[in-house]
N, C-alpha and C positions, 0 to 999 in steps of 0.2 A: 906541295905538302907531302911529307913522307908517311904514307898511309900504313906501312908496315910498323914504323915506330909508334905511330898514333895508336894502332891496335894493340901493340905490345904494352905500352904504358897504361892504357885504359884497362887492359886485362889485369895488370898487376894491382891496380887500385880496386878492381872488383874482387880480387882473390887474396888480398893481403891488407892488414892494418898494422899500425905500430902502437907501442905502449901509450904514447901521449894521446893518440886519437881514441884508443879504447878507454883510457881514463876519462877523457872528456865526454864520451858517450855515456859512461856509467854515471858521471856527475850530472848529466842532463836528464837522466831517467830513460834514455833510449838504448840502454845497454843490450848487446847481444847476449846469448847464452855462451858462457865461456867454459871450455872443456880442457882440463889438464890431462894430457895423454901419457904422462910419465908413469913409472912404477910406484908402488906404495912407499918405498923408502924415500924416493925423491919428493913425493907429495908431503910426507911427514917433515922433511927437511925444510920445505917452504913452498907455498903456492899463492896464487892470486885469491884474495878473499872473495867468497861467493862463487868460485869456480866449481864445476862438477868434476869429480875425479873418475874418469873412465879411461884406463890404459888402452892404448891402440889395439892391442890384441883382443880386448874385451868388447870393442865397439860393435862388431857384427851381432853379438847376442844381447847387448845391453841398450843399444841406441834407441830402439823403438819404444822400449819401456821407460827410459829415463830422459829422453830428449823430447821437446815439443814437436809439433807437426813438422813435416818435411820441408815446409816453406819458411821455417824459423831462421832468423839470423844467428849463425853459430860461428864462434871464433875458437880455433884449436891452438894449443901451444905445447911445446916441449921445453927442453933445457935452454937452447939458444941457437945462434947461427950455425954452430957445428953439429947440430942434431937434426935429422930429417924425420923424426917421429911425428911432427905436426903435419908434414907433407903426406906421410903414410895415412895418418888419421883423416886428413881432408879427402884423400882419395877414397878411403873406405866409406866415409859418409856419403860422398858423391855417388859411389857405386850402390849404396843403399837407397838412393833417390832423394837425398837432401839437396836442396837447390841453391842455398845461399850459405856456403861454407867458406870461411877465410882463415888464413894463417896469421898468427901474431908474429910479425917479423922481429927477430931478436929474442923471441921466447921469454921464458921466465927470467933469464939472465938480464936482459935489458929492462924488463919491468922493474926488477930490483935495483939495477944500477941507476935508473932514473929517480930513485927515491920514493917509488910508489909503495903503498901498503902491501905487506906480505903477511901471511899467516903460516904458522908452523905448529908442530906438536906442543911447543912451549908458549904459544900465544901470538898476538898480532904485534908487528913492529914495522919499522922503516929503516932501511940502510941509508947511509949518507949518499947524497947525490954524487955520482961520478962525473966530474967536470968534463970528461971526454964524451959523455952521452947526453947531457942535459945542462942547462944553465944552473949554476948553484944558487940557492936561495940567498937573498940579501937581507 
């Protein structure tokens, strides 16, 4: 058995989640606290419903007042795979002592591309499912 690979992939699953798994957790009532780490303009353009908005730069001063205890299940996200804002946010929260922080792989982009609900300054909506990211509804 390749223990290095085993450790690597187990760690990825400990520190990452994907849009469909997050959506399933939310549907089952076991949802983690979801934190959008992007700026205000990005938040207004669209975000995951029910997410908290705490830009990465604000985490050190706002986390303790706005997030649950340091053992809470927290998922952070930014724009998408080309953005490391969620990695920076996860690092900041971990440095603050939060023990169960994960990144949403694919970020807001893949959440929206999978046809999951989004909220914006103009209300709640869903984008069409991108057939390259998820099965299209029949």
